[in-house]
N, C-alpha and C positions, 0 to 999 in steps of 0.2 A: 480468766483465767484462759489458756486456749489448750482443753481438752486431750493428748497427743493418748495412740492408741496405738496395739505394737502390736500385730501378725508373727507368730512363728511358726516354726514346727519344722524336720527336715529335711533331707530332699526329695523331693519330690509329691511331698502331703499332700501337696492341693492348695497352699495357700496364695496365689494369685489368682486362680477361682474361686476361691471362696471370700480374698479379697472385691475384686469385681462387686460378687453380689452385699457383700459388704458396706462399701462405697455408696452406688448405687440407693440403699436402703438408707444413709443417714444423707444424702441428696434427697430423696423422694421427701423426708423432713424438712423439706428446704434449713439445712447447714445449708454452713459455708466450707470448703473443707480441702486439702491439701493431700497427696499421698505419693511419700518418700520411700523409694525403693531405693537400697541400701546394699548393696552388695560388693562384696572384694572381687568379683570377675574382671575380667578385661571389657566384659560384653555382657549390658543386661539386656535380655532379649526378654527379660519377665514386659517391659517397656510398653514393648509392641503391641500386647495384648490386653495394655489399658485403654488405647487412647479413644475406646468409645467414651471414657470417665472425661472426657476434656471439653465445658461445657463454664459458661460463668463462676461458678458456684465450682469449680476442680480445675486444680493445680497439680501437674505430673510434676516430680521431681525424681534427680537421684544423684545417687554418689556411687561412683566407682572406679575401674580401674587404679588402685594405687598398688606401693611398690611396697609396702607394708603396714604390719597394722596397725603404728603410730601417725602413719600418715593418713591412713585410712577413719582413723578415729576424728582429724583435724579436720578433715575436708568432711565429717560427717557435722560434727560439735557448727561449722561454717553455714552449713546449710540448714541445720535447724535453728539457728541465730537471724539465717535469708527468711525464716519463714515465721520466726516468731514476731519479726517485724510486722507483719500481714493481718496478721488480728482474723485469722480462723476460728470458726468453732471448732474445729477440728486435725489434730493430722494422724495421720492409715500408717504406719508405717511397717515396710514389711523388708528385714534383712533378711540376708543371704541364708540358708540352708545348713550351716555352720555359723553358728554363731555365736559369742561370749555377751550373758546376761547382765554382768557387770557392768558392760560398753554404754548399756542405758539407762541404768540406776547411776553410775556413777555420772552422765553427761547433766542428768536432769537434776544433781544436785549441786550444779554450777553456776555462777554467776554469767551470763544475765538470768538463762533455764530456766532456773529456780525459781524468777521472777515473772516468768511468762506461761508455762507452764503444769499443766497436775497432770497426774498420770488419768487417763481413766480406764479403759478397760486392755489383759494380756491376752488375746485370745491365742489357745494352739490346736492348729490341726495336724494330726495324723488319719493314718489309715486305718478304717475299721478294722482290714485284717491283717493284723499283724504279722510280718514274715518269721517264719520258725528258726528262719539260719542267721538272725542279724545279726551283725560285730560288735564285739566289745565298744569300740568307736562310734559307732552309729546307736546302740544304743542307751550311751553316758548322750550325746547329744539329745536324744528324746526325754531323757528325763532331765536333762539340767535345762532346757527349754521349757517345758510340760511347768518344769519346779515353782515355780512366782506367776501361773495362768491364773484370771480368776475364771474362765469356761476352756475345754476341755472337748473337741470339738472333731468326730468322727467323719470323713470323706469317703466317699467313692461307696453309700448306701446305695443301693439300686431300687430300683423303684417297686419294679416285682419283686423283692426278698422276700421272707418268709419272717416274720415277726418274732418267730424263736429262734430263728438263724443271724438274726443283728442283733439281738439282745447277749445270743452265745459270744458271739463274737465281742460284741462291746466288755463283758466282763472277761475275756481274754484279753483284749487291751487293759486295763484297768488292774490287771492283777500280775504284767508281762510288766509294766508300768512302775507301779510297785513294788517290782522286787525291784529293780533300776534305779529306784527311787534311795532305796535299805543301802545298793552298795557304794551311792553315791553321798554316805551318812547322811541323809535331808531328814528329817520328820516328816515331811508331808506325806498322808497317803488318799488316795483317792477315790472317793464313795460314788455313787450311782448316782446325784445328786451331781456331781462336779463333771458331766459330760453330755454331749445334745448327742444325741443319739436320735437322730434325722435323716432324711434323705431332703436335700438341699432343694431339690422343686419345691419342696412341699412348708417350708419354710416361709411365717407369715410374718408381717410387719412389728408385730408384739415380740416375734422370738427375736429379732435383728435388735429392737429399742431393750430385748432384756439382756443380749450379748452386749451392745451399747452402756449397761450399767451393770455387767460382771467384777469390775474392777479388777484386782492381784491377788497376788499373798506378797511378803517379802521373805522369801526362806532361806537358809545357808545350806550349803551342798558342799563336798571338798572335790575342787576341780580333776579329773581322774588324765587327762589328753591338754595340750595345748592349741587353739584354736587355729594359727600356724602350721601347724603340723599335720592340721586335717584338710587344707586345700589341694589337695594333689587325686582329689577324686573329681573334679573335674576337668573336660580336656575341650580346643576348641578348634574349632574346623571351619577355616573363612574365608573369603574370593572363591568358593566350587561355582559350577555351571554345571548341571545336569539336566541332561533331556525328559523334554514332559511325555510325565507317565509315570516315568522310572524313582522319586529320590522314593514313595512309598513303598517298592520293592526293597531302596538298600535299605534302605531303613529296617525291616522286619528281616533281609539280614544277617545285619549291627546285631539285636536284636537275640536270635536263636544262634547266635557264634560265641558258643563256651569259651573261645581262645579270646573275645574279646571283655572278658572280664564278666562282671555280676554289675550289666546293664539296669542303670533302676529309671532313669529318665535321657529321653532327647529331647532338647526341643528347639527350635530357631525359626531363622525366612528364610526364601527366596522367590527366584525371579523366572518368570515361566516365559516361554521365549518369546510370548504379547506383551512383555514386560508387567505384565499382574502379579505387584506381590506378594506370598503367600505366607503365613503362619504355621509350622508344626509343633506339632506336640503329643510327644506319645508318652504315657505310664502305662507300666504293667500291661502291655500288652496291644492297651487301645490307642491309635490311631488318628489322630486329628487335623485336617489340616481344611483351611479357612481362606480367603482374601482377607487381605490390608492393605490401609493407603495406603506406605509404606515401608519400606524394611533396610537389611541389607544381606547380605548371603553368609551367612551363618549360622552352624550347629553347632547343642554343649550339647555332650555325651555327660549325662553324672551319674556314677553307680561307687563301687569299691573294684577294689582292685583290681583298675582299667589298663589294657593293655594298648598302651598308644600306636603301634604299630599296629597291632592288629583287625582295628576302625580304619587306621588309615587305608587299609590295602582296600577293603568295601571300596570306601569315598573313594581314591581312584581308579578302580577299576570303574566307574561312572564319571569322572568330572571332563571334563574338556574344556575349564579354562587354563589357560597360562600363567595366572601368577595364583593359585591355588596356594595355602598355607595351614598347618597345624599347631599346635602348641599342648 
């Protein structure tokens, strides 16, 4: 049977960055893998960030852009069937930051998927510096997506951070998560052993091997929100053209402007005047811009209480393309 791993985490937690490292470790062990990006959005920019994984032993696939959750579920199932017939050693699934865990479990209990797949590890990624002002919706997502994980992986731990600070932050995450689990009437409580607290640059082959064997927990909890009711936390800005050297300035303006809402992450790709494509990723104020082989002109703004008109106004101030659109 093919093992299937699920990497969960709320918006901007660092799932794609971790998946890239995790998938490379699987390939280094000689496994034949597929990566399935499972996103409710109309555009999945994370696929561009994973292009370097492409090789004879790694296939990249995606499910996105459905009109409703039922359509999305059907496409997810169809893609799993197609991959299941190709005899991979491991399938790694990265869902949207807004994800109903029951969808994953329910699908794998259905025929023929129940004959082809066995659940390997459920790994949940969360920021080591948990936000004190987290909304009720985000707190629910954190708890519901972590409830069944075999290991909670803390992201964005600096290489030079004092050990005392790292441990204090980890304890704060654990305390906050356990309180959130209690609110949704989940019996699970996280211990220190359930957390991976380490700078990702220091992760070893043994660490990744242990993660691939971390397994999962089958926990129940009360659903406080419907998944489809939480989709408005993402806006898309497409077909723009920004003068060279200005896109970083524009992104920083959006992040600083309180009128735009609580912007947690901006990601996307754009084409420079010399026709070179670049990927863009900004989380917690840190902006990364790097070349990629191909792309499309799109920015995805993720957060809470976002103002589409305010963000749109910033982009229009720099945009020179006639066919620019936002949704």
